[in-house]
Structure formats: structure tokens, C-alpha cells
N, C-alpha and C positions, 0 to 999 in steps of 0.2 A: 926120273923122266924131268924135263922143266918142260913146263906148260907152253903153249905157242899160244895161248888163246887167253885173255880175262877181260871179265866183264863186269860191271858196276849198275847194276839196277837200282832204278832212285824208285821204285818202290816193292814192297816183299814180293807182292804178286806174278807182275810182271818177271820181276827175278828169279822166280819158281817156273815161269813159262821160256825162260832163255833154257833153266835149267833141265828141262823136260825134251825142248828142241836139242839140246846138245846130245844127253842121250838119246834122242830118239836116231841120231845119228851115228850112235853106235860109238859115242865117243866118252873116257872117263874125265867125269865132268863133277864137282861139289860145291855147292853154295854154302857159303861161311857168312854169319851175322856179322859184319864188322869184320876189321881188319884180324885176321886170326894169328894166335896166340902157336909161336911153335910148336908144341905138343899135342896141340889141335889141329896141327897142319899135315905132321908127322902119324897123327891117327888114320889117314883117309887115306896115306897113299900115294900113288903115282897118279900124277892125272893130267888131263889133257887141255882142261880147262879151268880155270878158276873164275868163283864169283865172289861177288860182294853185295850184298844187300845193302841198303838202305833205304834216306826218306828223302832224299835233295827235289824232289818231287815237290815235295811240300813248307821246302826253306826259304826265307829272303835272301837275297845275294849274299851278305857277309857271310850268314853259316852256310850256304853252298861250299863257297870258298874256304870254313874252314874243316866242313868236314868232308871233300874230295882234293882237296892239297896232301896228304898223307895216304890217300887210296894213290893218287896219281904214283908217288913215292914208294908204296908197295910194290903196283905192277913193276916200276921203271926197273926197281933192284930184282923183281921175279924173272924178268928177261922174256917178256911175252911180247909177240910179234905185231898182235891186232888188241887192241887195247877195246872193249865196244863199251860205251856208253847207252844201258839202254833205257832208253825213253817208252813210253805210250807210244802205240804205234797208230793214235791219233797226235801226235806230237804236241799236243796241246802243254803251253806254258805263257807267263804271260814276265815281262820283265821285273816284276817285286817278287814271282812266286814261282818257283822250279826253274829256274830261266835258261834255256839250253845253249846260249849262248854261252852265260856265266860256264854249264858245266863242262862247252869245251876251251876256253881259254884257263881254266884250272887247270885241267887234265894234263892239257900238251906241257911234256918233257922233253929233255933234250934229247938230239936223237931222232925224232921223229921227224915223217913224212912232212913237208911245209903244209902242204893241202888236206885239210879236213874231208872225210870220206860221209856223206849223209845219203846212208838209202831209205827212199821216202815210200816204200809200201811192203804189205804184207797179204798178199792175195791170201794164205790160208787161212786168215781170220777177217778175210773181205775187203781189206784194207789196198789200193789201188794207187797209184801217181801217175798220173798222164800229162809229159807238157809241164812238171814240178806243180801241178794242183793233185791235193788229197782228197779223196774219196772215200767212205764208209759206209757200209751196210748199217741195215737197221732194222729190226723188228724179225718177227719166226720168219718172214717172206724172204727176207733181204735183200731189200728194196735198196737201191745205192743212191746217195746222198753226196754231194758236194759238202767238204767240213762246215762251209761259214752257213749250209742251209740245210745242216746235220739236226734231227727232232732234240739229240741229245747234248752234243756235242758242242753246237753254235751257242748253245744257253749253259753251257758251264759254269755252276755257282763258283768256281774261284779263277779259271782258267776258260774262259769264254772264246770259241775258236770263233774267229770273224772274217779270217782271211784265211782262204782255202790252199792259195799259192804260197806252197814254202819256202822259196827265195824270200819271196816277201815277208811271211812270217818272221826268217832268222834275222831279217835286217833290222825288222820291227824289235827285236828281243837284243841288238847290238852285236848281231855276226853281218857285218858288212860283203859285199862283193862276193856270194853264193854262185857261182853257175854251173849249169844241168847241162849232163848226158840225158840228153830224149831216148824214149823208147824206140823212136823211127835210127835210132844210131845204135843202141844195143842189138837192133834184131839183126845187124849187118855184118855182125860177129867180131872176135876175139882183137882183130887187127883195127876195124874203125874205131871199139872200145880204145881201145890205148894209142890209137892216134889221138883224138878228142882227148882222154886224158892227161896224154904229156903235153897238150897245146893249152888247156885250161890249168895245171899247175903252175903254169909258167905265172898265171897272176891270181888267181883264184884264193882267197881264203879258206875256201869250201866247197866242194861239187858235189852234187845232188845227183842221184840216180832215179830216174822212172823203174817202177814196175810194176808190171799188169798182169803174171803168170809167172810159174816157176821157171819157165825158161830163163826171161831176165833174172833172175834170183840167180840161178846157175852161173849166167854169163857173168855177171856181177863179181861174184864167187873167184869167180877164173883170176880178174883182174887181182883180188882183194890178196889173192893166195901169190902171186906171182910178186906183186909190188911187194907184198912185209916183207920177202926174202933179202929186199933191198933195204930195204928201212924199214920201224916198225909202223904202224898203222894208227891216228886215233879216228873210228869209226862211231857216228851217233843211230839211231835207228833201232827199230824194234827186232825180235827175235829173229827176225829174217838174216840179220849179219850171220847169225850162229849158222842157220840153214845154210846160208852162202858160201862161208869159212869151209865147212868140212863135208866133205860129200859121206855118203850114207853109205855105213854098212853097220851090222846085228847091233840092238841096241842092247846098250848094258844096264843091269838096274840096281837097285839097291835094298834088303832084306829089312823090314822089319823083326821084331821080336816079341815073343809071349803071345798070348791069345789077341786074338781085335773080336771076340766076343766081347758083350756089352755092351751099357747105352753110348752111342755118339752125344758129344754137348758143341752145338752150333751156334752163330754169332754173326746177327745181320747188322751192320752198320752202313751197308749203302743204299741211298735214296734212287738208285737208277730204277726204269721200268721192267729191264733184263732182271735184275734181284727180286723187285716185288712181285712179278713174278712166279719169280720161280722158291720165292717164300710161300706163295699162297699154294703153290704144287706140292709142298713138302705137307702131306698128309700123316706122314708116320709119326712126328714129331709132336711133341708137347709145347705150344709154345709161350711166351712167355713175353707180352710188350712193356716196355722199359721207356717208360716219360722222362724225356732228358731232361726239363727243367727238375722233374723231380731226383731224380741222382744227382743232377749236378751240385744239388743245394741239400739234399738233405743225407747225411749218413745213415740215420734211420730207415729211409725207402731202401738205401744199395742194401742193408744187409737184409733186408725182407726180400728180398728179390734172390741174392745168396741161399738163403733157407728155403725158398721154394724151388730155385733149379735143385738144390741138394737131396731137398724129399722127394723129386721126381726121379732123377738120378736113381737114385736109392732104391725108387721101387721098380729099377729096368727101364724106363720108359727113356724114348730122347727126346734131348728138351733143344727148343731153338729160340735163344733172345733175341730180343732185336730192338734196334731203336730207331727206330723208321718210322717216322709218324704215320699215321694211316695216308694224309692227306698232305702236301705242302715239302717243305725244307728244314731241315736245322740251321737256323741263322748261322751265318758264315763267321762270325767271331765265338760262336761257342762250340765251333767244330775241332777242333783240338781240343780244348777241356772235356769234350764225349769221348773222344777216342782216348783218351789217357784214362776215365774213369770206367770204360768198356774193358781197358787194359785190365784193372783191378780188379773191378767184379769176375772178369775169367778166370783170372789169377786163385781169386777168394773160392771160384765154387771149385776149382782142379784139385786144391790145397785141401778140401773137406771131403769132395769125391772124386778121388783120381779115375779118367777115363783113359782109352789107349785109341779114340778115336775125336779129332776135334776136326771142324769144318769154321771157316770165318770169310765174311762176304764185306767188300770193300777195302780199297786201296790201302789209303790212311789208316784205317781201324785196324789193318791185316797186320801193317808194321807194326804200331802201338805194341798189338796184342802179344808177337811171337817176341820182342824184345821185350818185352814184362817179363816173358816166363820164363826168362833164361834158359834157351835154345841159346848153343854156338854154332849150328851149320844144319843144311838140309842134304839130305842125299833124295834122289831121284829114285821112285817107286814105281808109277803109272801117272796114263792119259786120262781123266777122266774124262775130258771133253775139250772139244775146241780151243784154245790157250788159257783151259784151266789143269794144273797139273797137282798128284800128289805124293807129295813128300815123304820123307820119313826123317821127322826132327831128332838130330842129336844133341845130348844137354849132360851134365855132369852130375845130375839129379837122376839117379836107377830109376825113380817111380816117374821120370819125364822122356827118359833117354830111347829113342827108337818108337815115339809114337807116328802115328798115321796123321796128315794135317795137311787137309784142302786148302788154299787159298785163292781166292776169285777176286779179281777185279769186275767193276759195277755192271761193264758190259758184255763181261763174257760169261759161257756157258750154257748149255740146251736147258729147256726147262725140268726135268726132272732132274737136275745136280742133286738136287740132297736126297733125295729118295736111291739114287746111282750110289751116294757114297755109302749110304748103311751096307750094300753088298761088301764094300773092299773092306 
């Protein structure tokens, strides 16, 4: 079976959300942690959708080009009809960090439709695009804010969103001539959408679609399916792209192996208010606070953390390591080094005391840890919360093969998320 759909997730948590969306639509999908080796591709069998998880969200422009050029070539050779660049549902990006315009330019290959599609909303996650402006929910009550006034995203330490109009946002990133098909046109039906698409495609470098509810997602999906039969499409957007392209059928699940009893290891590298609330509600875990300055500068401090965590796991206790300070942020210039050190800490703990369940909070942290642990891919296991999936990790190391892994972005998941994971 030749996959019709390929996706690249610009961080691991987002990539697993798309995997969950595809599985929830009843599609045979698998997420590789890099361009797959032929033997690994063969081991997962026939697929309708193939994903690659990456870390382009954190990369500089030249690093993004080096990362994404072989990805575009791989999916071209695979023959997918839709190549989905899965970005965050808030589209946060900056000219020098995770630039979405560079992603679009790098992934475009011969034979693709001249116009890139941008799907602007993911209503299932409280992300709404109206007249090209993006709105996002916040907090337990789900209050809706325009993105440039959002309490978190407008102040993001690396990629603050100071512009809610996605046409202007993409223009500032280096993708001009973005046109839009607004919800008022989408609600007129398939003929109106197709007519506007054909008209705008004559001049637009990219066409942005509004999305306020599932009906809009379905309408865009019908256009994507129709147009992908004529030429392959490059589509930028959140997991709603997968929801749109595939009609729903019975879900496909990946099974873990061995007993899932025993302690859980969790690592929190996210600084978001959502993650802090989830961490505070994780009453079943023994928490080990990690001082970022200490573990960055001292091998002895790192060893003490590992020893304490291993001792607690050995006593059957669930352990939560956290680099999130009680207040304030980790300096941005230290974040990458901290993610790298965090990955080595988790690896060292698991080597000394293997676990069958691992939870990681934080997009950048998740990417680093999963790469460091030597997994080559993730299959879908279950949906644990909106925007958060549990995956079955595949590894050539028998001790780590088919572990259950929960990866979550900073803004995602309900307050009892870590407690819920204990029941998986």
C-alpha cells in the first residue's frame, strides 16, 4: 500500500497529536523519529499515513533547511498526495526560530501544486480562525483570546505572537502573497470553495482557510481530497489537517507488550501555567526538583539526581523530575543546554532502573528526550486528553521496545493528566 499522506511534526508532542488524530480516524499510521531505515519501514507493514517527528520548531533557518530538505525528498519518493507540515496550532514562529515560511519553501518539491494550503484553526483544541485572525482558548474555563492578546502565546519566551492575522504573520516570516478563503465563503458550500480556490491559486503563494467548527474542517477536507488527485499538495497547519483529509472510520490501535505494572517516570520541562497546574495535581508522584543552574554546571549534582530517582523507583514509587522553577523562566540562552542535560538524566535513570511507562511535558524537552532514548518510532496506543496521546515506543533495544510514552506540549491536557497516565 502506498501511503497517501505524509506529515512532518516540527516537535515531537505535535507529531504524536497528529498520529492520534489519524488513528482516531481509523487510519493505519506510524510516526518515525527521523527518515526511516528500510528495515524499520518494513516492520510496521502497510500504512495509509507516514510521519516523521523532528525539532524544526527550535531551529535556525539554515538548520531548518538541512533538516527538511531530505524530508521533502523522502516523501516525494514515497509518493504521498498530501505533505503536511504539522506546526503548533497557535502557529507561533519567528524569522530566526522555527520559521514556517522557510519550512514551506524547503519542503516544496517538483510536481506539487503551486499554492501552499494553510489551515488556520483546530476547533477541537479551542483554536479558531476567523477572517484570517487566530483565536485560542486559555485556562480551565476556556476563555477565548485573540492570539496577540493571549496570556501565554503573546508572551512566549522564544516565539511571542504579536500578530493574530495569519496573513500578516506569514508575510513577516517571508511568505508574501497569502490570500484567504474565509468562513463566510466556506459556508456557501463546495462549489463556492472550489471557485475561490481556483481564482486565488492564479496569483497566491499560499491560501489560508478559516476554521471555526468541524463543518469547516470537513469542507476543507473535501477540497483537499479532490485537489490531491490532480497534483500533490503541501499543507501547513495543526492536526486538523489530518482530521480534514481523512473521513472517519473505526480506530486502529497499536498494542504494547509486557506488563505495564511498576512505577512511572515523569519529566516536566515545560514552564506553562497548564503544566504547572498538572504537576501540582500529581499527588501520586514523588517529586524531585532539579535546579537548572546546578545540573548545567555540576556532574555531581546530576549524579545525585539520578541516584535519588533510581532509589525511589526501586521502592516502587512513581517519580516526577522537574526543571521548572517555582517562579519565573529559565533563561532562553540556557534552554537548549537544559533540554540536552534533561535527556541524559532520563536516559541514565532508565538505564539503572528500567520502566515501562514514561511521561514527558514540554515540546522541546520531549523531542530531546525521545531522540536520546534511541527509539526509532511511535505507534498510537490511546488518547489520554485533548491534544495528548499515549504512544507505543519502538526500539531496537528489547528493554525499551514497546514502552508506553506520553508526550505533551505545554498548553495541552487536563489538570489530572499525570494521575490519569498511572491507570494506563
